[in-house]
DSSP file (Angstrom, degrees, kcal/mol; ACC not computed):
  #  RESIDUE AA STRUCTURE BP1 BP2  ACC     N-H-->O    O-->H-N    N-H-->O    O-->H-N    TCO  KAPPA ALPHA  PHI   PSI    X-CA   Y-CA   Z-CA
    1    1 A M              0   0    0      0, 0.0     2,-0.0     0, 0.0     0, 0.0   0.000 360.0 360.0 360.0 129.0   60.7  -27.4  -68.1
    2    2 A P        -     0   0    0      0, 0.0     2,-0.5     0, 0.0     0, 0.0  -0.325 360.0-116.4 -72.3 150.7   63.6  -27.9  -65.5
    3    3 A D        -     0   0    0      1,-0.1     3,-0.1     2,-0.0     0, 0.0  -0.764  25.7-173.5 -86.8 123.5   62.9  -28.0  -61.8
    4    4 A T        +     0   0    0     -2,-0.5     2,-1.3     1,-0.2    -1,-0.1   0.630  69.7  76.1 -93.5 -15.3   64.7  -25.1  -60.2
    5    5 A A        +     0   0    0      2,-0.0     2,-0.3    47,-0.0    -1,-0.2  -0.633  65.8 161.8 -97.7  76.8   63.8  -26.1  -56.6
    6    6 A T        -     0   0    0     -2,-1.3     2,-0.3    -3,-0.1    -2,-0.0  -0.696  39.9-114.3 -97.3 150.7   66.2  -29.0  -56.1
    7    7 A S        -     0   0    0     -2,-0.3     4,-0.1     1,-0.1    45,-0.0  -0.604  13.1-159.5 -82.1 139.5   67.2  -30.3  -52.7
    8    8 A T        +     0   0    0     -2,-0.3    -1,-0.1     2,-0.1     3,-0.0   0.497  62.0 107.7 -94.5  -5.1   70.8  -29.9  -51.6
    9    9 A A  S    S-     0   0    0      1,-0.1     2,-0.2    83,-0.0    -2,-0.1  -0.483  81.6-106.5 -73.6 141.0   70.5  -32.8  -49.1
   10   10 A P        -     0   0    0      0, 0.0     2,-0.2     0, 0.0    -1,-0.1  -0.467  35.4-116.0 -70.9 137.8   72.3  -36.0  -50.1
   11   11 A A        -     0   0    0     -2,-0.2     3,-0.0    -4,-0.1    -3,-0.0  -0.480  26.6-130.8 -71.7 140.9   69.9  -38.7  -51.2
   12   12 A R        -     0   0    0     -2,-0.2    35,-0.1     1,-0.1    -1,-0.1  -0.663  29.4 -98.1 -90.8 148.1   69.9  -41.8  -49.0
   13   13 A P        -     0   0    0      0, 0.0    -1,-0.1     0, 0.0     3,-0.1  -0.363  47.3 -99.7 -65.2 147.8   70.2  -45.2  -50.5
   14   14 A A        -     0   0    0      1,-0.1     3,-0.1    -3,-0.0    32,-0.0  -0.397  44.9 -99.4 -68.6 142.6   66.9  -46.9  -51.0
   15   15 A P        -     0   0    0      0, 0.0    -1,-0.1     0, 0.0     2,-0.1  -0.332  44.3-101.7 -63.5 144.2   66.1  -49.5  -48.2
   16   16 A A        -     0   0    0     -3,-0.1     2,-0.3     1,-0.1     3,-0.1  -0.399  34.1-130.1 -66.5 137.2   66.8  -53.0  -49.2
   17   17 A K        -     0   0    0      1,-0.1    -1,-0.1    -2,-0.1     3,-0.1  -0.640   1.5-145.0 -87.2 147.7   63.7  -55.0  -50.2
   18   18 A K  S    S-     0   0    0     -2,-0.3     2,-0.2     3,-0.0    -1,-0.1   0.888  79.6 -10.1 -76.0 -40.4   63.1  -58.4  -48.7
   19   19 A E  S    S-     0   0    0      3,-0.1    -2,-0.0     2,-0.1     0, 0.0  -0.592  92.8 -71.1-138.1-164.0   61.6  -59.9  -51.8
   20   20 A D  S    S+     0   0    0     -2,-0.2    -3,-0.0    -3,-0.1     0, 0.0  -0.026  95.4 109.2 -87.6  29.9   60.4  -58.8  -55.2
   21   21 A G  S    S-     0   0    0      1,-0.2     3,-0.1     0, 0.0    -2,-0.1  -0.354  80.4 -71.1 -97.5 179.6   57.4  -57.2  -53.6
   22   22 A P        -     0   0    0      0, 0.0    -1,-0.2     0, 0.0    -3,-0.1  -0.320  60.5 -91.2 -68.9 155.5   56.4  -53.5  -53.1
   23   23 A P        -     0   0    0      0, 0.0    -6,-0.1     0, 0.0    22,-0.0  -0.372  34.2-168.9 -66.7 146.6   58.4  -51.4  -50.6
   24   24 A T        +     0   0    0     -3,-0.1     2,-0.4    21,-0.1    -7,-0.0   0.589  58.6  89.0-113.5 -15.6   56.9  -51.4  -47.1
   25   25 A Q        -     0   0    0     20,-0.1     2,-0.4   -10,-0.1    45,-0.1  -0.692  62.9-159.0 -89.0 138.0   58.9  -48.6  -45.5
   26   26 A R        -     0   0    0     -2,-0.4     2,-0.4    43,-0.1    19,-0.2  -0.899  18.6-134.2-122.6 145.6   57.5  -45.2  -45.8
   27   27 A W  E     -A   44   0A   0     17,-3.7    17,-2.3    -2,-0.4     2,-0.4  -0.817  31.7-158.5 -89.0 132.4   58.7  -41.6  -45.6
   28   28 A R  E     -AB  43  67A   0     39,-2.4    39,-3.4    -2,-0.4     2,-0.6  -0.933  17.2-152.9-120.0 137.5   56.3  -39.5  -43.5
   29   29 A V  E     -AB  42  66A   0     13,-2.9    12,-3.1    -2,-0.4    13,-1.2  -0.950  27.5-176.4-102.4 119.8   55.8  -35.7  -43.3
   30   30 A R  E     -AB  40  65A   0     35,-2.5    35,-2.6    -2,-0.6     2,-0.3  -0.856  27.7-111.1-119.9 152.6   54.5  -34.9  -39.9
   31   31 A L  E     - B   0  64A   0      8,-2.3     7,-0.3    -2,-0.3    33,-0.3  -0.604  20.2-153.3 -80.9 142.0   53.3  -31.6  -38.3
   32   32 A S        +     0   0    0     31,-2.5    32,-0.1    -2,-0.3    -1,-0.1   0.764  58.4 104.9 -88.5 -29.7   55.5  -30.2  -35.6
   33   33 A H  S > >S-     0   0    0     30,-0.6     3,-1.8     1,-0.1     5,-0.6  -0.272  71.7-131.4 -62.1 136.5   53.2  -28.1  -33.4
   34   34 A P  G > 5S+     0   0    0      0, 0.0     3,-1.1     0, 0.0    -1,-0.1   0.807 105.4  60.4 -60.9 -28.3   52.4  -29.9  -30.2
   35   35 A R  G 3 5S+     0   0    0      1,-0.2    -2,-0.1     2,-0.1    -3,-0.0   0.702  99.0  59.1 -72.1 -15.8   48.6  -29.3  -30.6
   36   36 A D  G X 5S-     0   0    0     -3,-1.8     3,-1.1     3,-0.1    -1,-0.2   0.508  98.7-138.2 -89.5  -6.3   48.8  -31.4  -33.8
   37   37 A N  T < 5 -     0   0    0     -3,-1.1    -2,-0.1    -4,-0.4    -5,-0.1   0.850  62.5 -62.9  51.7  44.4   50.1  -34.5  -32.0
   38   38 A K  T 3 <S-     0   0    0     -5,-0.6    -1,-0.3    -7,-0.3    -6,-0.1   0.825  77.9-169.7  55.9  35.4   52.7  -35.3  -34.8
   39   39 A R    <   -     0   0    0     -3,-1.1    -8,-2.3    -9,-0.1     2,-0.5  -0.315  20.9-123.9 -60.0 134.7   49.9  -35.8  -37.3
   40   40 A T  E     +A   30   0A   0    -10,-0.2   -10,-0.2     1,-0.1     3,-0.1  -0.703  32.4 173.2 -82.2 125.9   51.0  -37.4  -40.6
   41   41 A V  E     +     0   0A   0    -12,-3.1     2,-0.3    -2,-0.5   -11,-0.2   0.534  69.2  19.2-108.8 -12.5   50.1  -35.1  -43.6
   42   42 A F  E     -A   29   0A   0    -13,-1.2   -13,-2.9     2,-0.0     2,-0.4  -0.959  60.9-178.8-156.5 139.1   51.9  -37.0  -46.3
   43   43 A S  E     +A   28   0A   0     -2,-0.3     2,-0.3   -15,-0.2   -15,-0.2  -0.992  15.3 151.7-143.2 132.5   53.3  -40.6  -46.6
   44   44 A T  E     -A   27   0A   0    -17,-2.3   -17,-3.7    -2,-0.4    -2,-0.0  -0.967  49.5-127.6-153.0 164.0   55.1  -42.2  -49.5
   45   45 A V  S    S+     0   0    0     -2,-0.3     2,-0.6   -19,-0.2   -20,-0.1   0.498  90.1  85.7 -88.8  -6.5   57.7  -44.8  -50.4
   46   46 A S     >  -     0   0    0      1,-0.2     4,-1.8   -19,-0.1     5,-0.1  -0.855  59.6-163.2-103.8 120.5   59.7  -42.2  -52.3
   47   47 A E  H  > S+     0   0    0     -2,-0.6     4,-2.6     2,-0.2     5,-0.2   0.893  93.8  55.7 -63.0 -40.2   62.2  -39.9  -50.5
   48   48 A T  H  > S+     0   0    0      1,-0.2     4,-2.3     2,-0.2    -1,-0.2   0.927 108.4  45.3 -60.9 -47.1   62.3  -37.5  -53.4
   49   49 A R  H  > S+     0   0    0      1,-0.2     4,-2.0     2,-0.2    -1,-0.2   0.879 112.9  51.8 -65.8 -35.5   58.5  -37.0  -53.4
   50   50 A A  H  X S+     0   0    0     -4,-1.8     4,-1.9     2,-0.2    -2,-0.2   0.923 111.9  45.4 -68.8 -42.1   58.5  -36.6  -49.6
   51   51 A R  H  X S+     0   0    0     -4,-2.6     4,-2.5     1,-0.2    -2,-0.2   0.889 112.2  51.5 -67.6 -37.2   61.2  -33.9  -49.7
   52   52 A K  H  X S+     0   0    0     -4,-2.3     4,-2.5    -5,-0.2     5,-0.2   0.874 107.3  54.0 -66.9 -36.8   59.5  -32.1  -52.6
   53   53 A F  H  X S+     0   0    0     -4,-2.0     4,-2.4     2,-0.2     5,-0.3   0.924 111.1  45.5 -61.9 -44.2   56.2  -32.1  -50.6
   54   54 A V  H  X S+     0   0    0     -4,-1.9     4,-2.7     1,-0.2    -2,-0.2   0.926 113.1  49.2 -64.5 -45.8   58.0  -30.4  -47.7
   55   55 A V  H  < S+     0   0    0     -4,-2.5    -1,-0.2     1,-0.2    -2,-0.2   0.898 117.5  41.2 -62.1 -41.4   59.8  -27.9  -49.9
   56   56 A N  H  < S+     0   0    0     -4,-2.5    -1,-0.2    -5,-0.2    -2,-0.2   0.856 125.6  32.0 -76.3 -34.6   56.6  -27.0  -51.7
   57   57 A R  H  < S+     0   0    0     -4,-2.4    -3,-0.2    -5,-0.2    -2,-0.2   0.776 129.8  28.0 -95.7 -29.3   54.2  -26.9  -48.8
   58   58 A F    ><  +     0   0    0     -4,-2.7     3,-0.8    -5,-0.3     6,-0.2  -0.419  65.4 145.4-133.0  58.7   56.4  -25.8  -45.9
   59   59 A P  T 3   +     0   0    0      0, 0.0    19,-2.7     0, 0.0    20,-0.3   0.673  65.0  64.4 -72.3 -18.2   59.2  -23.6  -47.2
   60   60 A R  T 3  S-     0   0    0     17,-0.2     2,-0.4    18,-0.1    17,-0.1   0.592 109.8 -76.6 -88.3 -10.9   59.4  -21.2  -44.3
   61   61 A G  S X  S-     0   0    0     -3,-0.8     3,-0.7    15,-0.2     2,-0.4  -0.986  78.7  -9.4 158.2-146.6   60.5  -23.5  -41.5
   62   62 A S  T 3  S+     0   0    0     -2,-0.4   -30,-0.2     1,-0.2    15,-0.1  -0.086  74.0 116.9 -92.3  35.4   59.6  -26.2  -39.1
   63   63 A E  T 3  S+     0   0    0     -2,-0.4   -31,-2.5    -5,-0.1   -30,-0.6   0.807  92.9  14.6 -66.8 -25.3   55.8  -26.4  -39.3
   64   64 A A  E <  S-B   31   0A   0     -3,-0.7    12,-0.5   -33,-0.3     2,-0.3  -0.961  74.0-157.6-142.3 159.3   56.4  -29.9  -40.6
   65   65 A Y  E     -B   30   0A   0    -35,-2.6   -35,-2.5    -2,-0.3     2,-0.5  -0.951  20.7-114.4-138.7 159.4   59.3  -32.3  -40.6
   66   66 A L  E     -BC  29  74A   0      8,-3.2     8,-2.2    -2,-0.3     2,-0.6  -0.817  22.7-161.1 -97.3 126.3   60.4  -35.3  -42.6
   67   67 A E  E     -BC  28  73A   0    -39,-3.4   -39,-2.4    -2,-0.5     6,-0.2  -0.938  11.7-146.1-110.8 117.6   60.6  -38.7  -40.8
   68   68 A A    >   -     0   0    0      4,-2.8     3,-2.4    -2,-0.6   -41,-0.1  -0.325  30.0-104.2 -75.9 161.3   62.7  -41.3  -42.5
   69   69 A P  T 3  S+     0   0    0      0, 0.0   -43,-0.1     0, 0.0    -1,-0.1   0.799 122.7  56.9 -57.6 -27.5   61.8  -45.1  -42.4
   70   70 A D  T 3  S-     0   0    0      2,-0.1    -2,-0.0   -45,-0.1    -3,-0.0   0.452 122.3-105.9 -82.6   0.0   64.6  -45.5  -39.8
   71   71 A G  S <  S+     0   0    0     -3,-2.4     2,-0.1     1,-0.3    -1,-0.0   0.351  75.1 134.8  94.5  -7.5   63.0  -42.9  -37.5
   72   72 A T        -     0   0    0     -5,-0.1    -4,-2.8    21,-0.0     2,-0.4  -0.432  41.8-147.5 -71.7 152.8   65.5  -40.1  -38.1
   73   73 A T  E     +C   67   0A   0     21,-0.3    21,-1.6    -6,-0.2     2,-0.3  -0.939  17.8 179.4-128.2 148.9   64.0  -36.6  -38.6
   74   74 A E  E     -CD  66  93A   0     -8,-2.2    -8,-3.2    -2,-0.4     2,-0.3  -0.972  10.5-155.1-140.2 152.7   64.9  -33.6  -40.7
   75   75 A S  E     - D   0  92A   0     17,-2.5    17,-2.2    -2,-0.3     2,-0.4  -0.905  11.2-140.1-127.1 159.1   63.3  -30.2  -41.3
   76   76 A Y  E     + D   0  91A   0    -12,-0.5     2,-0.4   -15,-0.4    15,-0.2  -0.951  18.4 174.6-122.9 137.6   63.6  -27.8  -44.2
   77   77 A E    >   -     0   0    0     13,-1.7     3,-1.0    -2,-0.4   -17,-0.2  -0.968  22.8-151.3-139.4 126.8   63.9  -24.0  -44.2
   78   78 A Q  T 3  S+     0   0    0    -19,-2.7   -18,-0.1    -2,-0.4    -1,-0.1   0.880 100.1  31.7 -64.4 -36.8   64.6  -22.1  -47.4
   79   79 A E  T 3  S+     0   0    0    -20,-0.3    -1,-0.3    11,-0.1     2,-0.1  -0.391  84.1 168.8-118.3  53.2   66.4  -19.3  -45.5
   80   80 A R    <   -     0   0    0     -3,-1.0     8,-1.5     8,-0.2     2,-0.3  -0.424  14.2-162.7 -68.9 139.4   68.0  -21.2  -42.6
   81   81 A Q  B     -E   87   0B   0      6,-0.2     6,-0.2    -2,-0.1     5,-0.0  -0.916  14.2-125.4-124.1 150.7   70.6  -19.3  -40.6
   82   82 A G    >   -     0   0    0      4,-3.5     3,-1.7    -2,-0.3     6,-0.1  -0.169  47.2 -83.3 -79.5-178.1   73.2  -20.4  -38.2
   83   83 A P  T 3  S+     0   0    0      0, 0.0    30,-0.1     0, 0.0    -1,-0.1   0.683 130.3  44.5 -65.4 -17.7   73.5  -19.1  -34.7
   84   84 A Y  T 3  S-     0   0    0      2,-0.1    -2,-0.0    28,-0.0     0, 0.0   0.168 124.8 -95.1-112.2  19.9   75.4  -16.0  -35.8
   85   85 A G  S <  S+     0   0    0     -3,-1.7     2,-0.1     1,-0.3     3,-0.1   0.470  80.8 135.7  86.1   2.8   73.3  -15.1  -38.8
   86   86 A E        -     0   0    0      1,-0.1    -4,-3.5    -5,-0.0    -1,-0.3  -0.444  64.8 -88.6 -81.8 158.4   75.3  -16.9  -41.4
   87   87 A D  B     -E   81   0B   0     -6,-0.2     2,-0.3    -2,-0.1    -6,-0.2  -0.304  49.4-173.0 -62.5 148.4   73.8  -19.1  -44.1
   88   88 A A        -     0   0    0     -8,-1.5    -8,-0.2    -6,-0.1     4,-0.1  -0.898  35.3 -70.2-138.6 169.0   73.3  -22.7  -43.2
   89   89 A E        -     0   0    0     -2,-0.3   -12,-0.1     1,-0.1   -10,-0.0  -0.319  38.9-133.7 -62.0 140.6   72.2  -25.9  -44.9
   90   90 A Q  S    S+     0   0    0    -14,-0.1   -13,-1.7   -12,-0.1     2,-0.5   0.863  92.5  54.5 -69.6 -36.2   68.5  -25.9  -45.9
   91   91 A W  E    S+D   76   0A   0    -15,-0.2     2,-0.3   -13,-0.1   -15,-0.2  -0.861  71.3 162.9 -98.2 130.4   68.0  -29.4  -44.5
   92   92 A A  E     -D   75   0A   0    -17,-2.2   -17,-2.5    -2,-0.5   -83,-0.0  -0.955  44.3 -86.1-139.8 159.8   69.0  -30.1  -40.9
   93   93 A S  E     -D   74   0A   0     -2,-0.3     2,-0.4   -19,-0.2   -19,-0.3  -0.282  46.0-152.4 -62.4 156.3   68.3  -32.7  -38.3
   94   94 A F        -     0   0    0    -21,-1.6   -21,-0.3   -28,-0.1     3,-0.1  -0.998  16.5-157.2-139.7 133.7   65.1  -32.0  -36.3
   95   95 A D    >>  -     0   0    0     -2,-0.4     3,-0.9     1,-0.1     4,-0.7  -0.909   6.5-168.3-110.5 101.2   64.1  -32.9  -32.7
   96   96 A P  T 34 S+     0   0    0      0, 0.0     3,-0.2     0, 0.0    -1,-0.1   0.749  86.6  57.6 -62.8 -23.0   60.3  -32.8  -32.6
   97   97 A E  T 34 S+     0   0    0      1,-0.2    -2,-0.0    -3,-0.1   -65,-0.0   0.811 108.8  44.1 -77.8 -28.9   60.3  -33.0  -28.8
   98   98 A A  T <4 S+     0   0    0     -3,-0.9    -1,-0.2     2,-0.1     2,-0.1   0.480  85.1 124.0 -92.1  -2.7   62.5  -29.8  -28.5
   99   99 A Y     <  -     0   0    0     -4,-0.7    -5,-0.0    -3,-0.2     0, 0.0  -0.360  46.2-158.0 -63.5 132.1   60.5  -27.8  -31.0
  100  100 A V        -     0   0    0     -2,-0.1     5,-0.1   -67,-0.1   -67,-0.1  -0.964  19.6-124.5-112.7 122.4   59.1  -24.5  -29.7
  101  101 A P    >>  -     0   0    0      0, 0.0     3,-1.8     0, 0.0     4,-1.0  -0.218  26.3-109.3 -62.6 155.1   56.1  -23.1  -31.7
  102  102 A P  T 34 S+     0   0    0      0, 0.0     3,-0.5     0, 0.0    -2,-0.0   0.831 116.7  59.1 -54.6 -36.6   56.5  -19.6  -33.0
  103  103 A E  T 34 S+     0   0    0      1,-0.2    -3,-0.0     4,-0.0     0, 0.0   0.704 112.7  39.9 -70.5 -15.0   54.0  -18.1  -30.6
  104  104 A E  T <4 S+     0   0    0     -3,-1.8    -1,-0.2     2,-0.1     2,-0.0   0.512  98.6  99.0-104.1  -8.0   56.2  -19.3  -27.7
  105  105 A A  S  < S-     0   0    0     -4,-1.0     0, 0.0    -3,-0.5     0, 0.0  -0.258  87.5 -85.4 -79.0 163.6   59.6  -18.5  -29.3
  106  106 A E        -     0   0    0      1,-0.1    -1,-0.1    -2,-0.0     3,-0.1  -0.484  56.0-101.5 -66.3 136.7   61.7  -15.4  -28.6
  107  107 A P    >   -     0   0    0      0, 0.0     3,-1.3     0, 0.0     4,-0.1  -0.277  42.3-100.2 -62.1 145.1   60.7  -12.5  -30.8
  108  108 A P  T 3  S+     0   0    0      0, 0.0    -3,-0.0     0, 0.0     6,-0.0  -0.318 106.9  36.6 -63.9 148.7   62.9  -11.9  -33.9
  109  109 A G  T 3  S+     0   0    0     -3,-0.1     5,-0.1     7,-0.0    -3,-0.0   0.381  85.2 103.4  91.4  -4.2   65.4   -9.1  -33.5
  110  110 A Q    <   +     0   0    0     -3,-1.3     2,-0.2    -4,-0.1    -4,-0.0   0.585  62.7  85.5 -85.3  -8.5   66.0   -9.8  -29.8
  111  111 A S  S >  S-     0   0    0     -4,-0.1     3,-1.3     1,-0.1     0, 0.0  -0.608  81.7-129.8 -90.3 149.8   69.3  -11.5  -30.6
  112  112 A Q  T 3  S+     0   0    0     -2,-0.2    -1,-0.1     1,-0.2   -28,-0.0   0.665 110.1  56.2 -69.6 -12.8   72.6   -9.5  -30.9
  113  113 A W  T 3  S+     0   0    0    -30,-0.1    -1,-0.2     2,-0.1     3,-0.1   0.336  81.8 119.6 -99.3   5.4   73.1  -11.4  -34.2
  114  114 A A  S <  S-     0   0    0     -3,-1.3     2,-0.2     1,-0.1   -30,-0.0  -0.303  74.7 -98.1 -70.3 154.4   69.8  -10.3  -35.8
  115  115 A D        -     0   0    0    -30,-0.0     2,-0.4    -2,-0.0    -1,-0.1  -0.522  43.0-165.1 -71.2 137.7   69.7   -8.3  -39.0
  116  116 A V        -     0   0    0     -2,-0.2     2,-0.3    -3,-0.1    -7,-0.0  -0.990  13.8-142.3-131.6 132.7   69.2   -4.6  -38.4
  117  117 A E              0   0    0     -2,-0.4    -2,-0.0     1,-0.1     0, 0.0  -0.747 360.0 360.0 -90.1 141.3   68.2   -1.8  -40.8
  118  118 A S              0   0    0     -2,-0.3    -1,-0.1     0, 0.0    -2,-0.0   0.416 360.0 360.0-102.8 360.0   69.9    1.5  -40.3
């Protein structure tokens, strides 16, 4: 059965191995909320498995983020929107230090660009 939840993010080249041994660099899925202290909830040598874990477990937003072996971070949102309500790329760079938890964020609908039902 084909997988319909594919990632649109470009795959990164695999890190070069030093020898014929197992890979040592790991992809980590970490929790974003400040009270969780960046706890790692999933760690793997496979970028594909790490992205699939985030897509399956955290589809609504930045509750968790993906940390690459080089230290760069990305988050996934199935319905990500740009600053003016337009569609945006599902995977985007993520700054864990600047993350604001939902309970501290501006309520939805307070922006002039928010969706409104008539």
